[in-house]
N, C-alpha and C positions, 0 to 999 in steps of 0.2 A: 308567395314565397315562403318557405318554410323558416320558422324562428328556431335558432340553435340555443341550446342550454348551456351555459358555461358551468362546469363542475369543478369543485375543488378536490384535492387529494383525497380527503376522506370519503367524499361521494364516490370516488373512483374505486377506492379500496372496497366500499360496500358493494358496488356493481360486480367486482371481479369475485367476491364471495358468494353473491347471489347466483352468478354464473355457474360457479362451481357446485353449488347446492343444487341448482336447478336439474343438473344431468344433461343439460343441453350443450352443443357444441358452442364455441365463441361466436360463430356466424349465426346460428341459429337463435342464440340468445340476443344478439344484436339486433337481428330483424324484429324479433318480439319487441324489444324495448325501443325500438326506432333510434338505434344508435349506428353511426357510421363505423364499419368494421375496421377500416384502417384507423381511424381514431382510437378505437378501443385497443387495437394492438400496440399503437404508439404510445399511448398513455401508460399500459402496463409494463412496456419495456422502459420507460423513462422513470417510472415510480420505482420500479426494481432496482436501476441503476443507482437512483438517489438514495435508497435504502440500503444498498450494498456500501456505497462511498461512505455513508454515515457511520459504518460500523468501525472504521478505522480510528484509532485514537493517536493523536499527536504525542510524541515522547520526546522529553527534554533530555539531550545529552549533555553530560558532564564528563570532562577530560580531567584525568588525575596524572599529574607529572610524578614519573617514578625515577628515583636515580638508579642508573644502571651499576652493574656489579664491576664494569671496567673502570668506573669513575672512583669507586671506592678503592680499587686496588691501584689506582694511579695510571692506569693503561691497560693494554691487553698483554696477557702472560701466556705463553704457550710453552709447555714443557714436554719434553719427549726424554726416552730413555737416556741419551747421551747427549743432549742439547737442549738450550733454554732460548726463548725469544721474548723480549719485552718491548712492547711498542707504547710510547706514551701517548695520552689522549690529545695533547696539544700539538702534535706533529701533523702537517697538513697532508692530506691524501696524495698529493702530487710527490711529496718527500718519500713515500713508500717504494715507487717504482724508479727511482732514478738509480 
């Protein structure tokens, strides 16, 4: 029975680089190095995914409360050429359509 070697991430990265430098296809390289081709491709995919995920940075979000212009004016004010409408901020929305 063949003994399998457990490789660390850095070992795989070295193997990927060796394969690239060798000019061999991944299949030919794996045969030469006695590496299971499926394992080679699986580890390469997994390591690429891990490296991609680790490039994301968690951002802390801060919320700033801003006083609206309508609060400063005491409500909503609409002025047309010959008409004005003022809606106080304390009026409930249901009161606007009654």
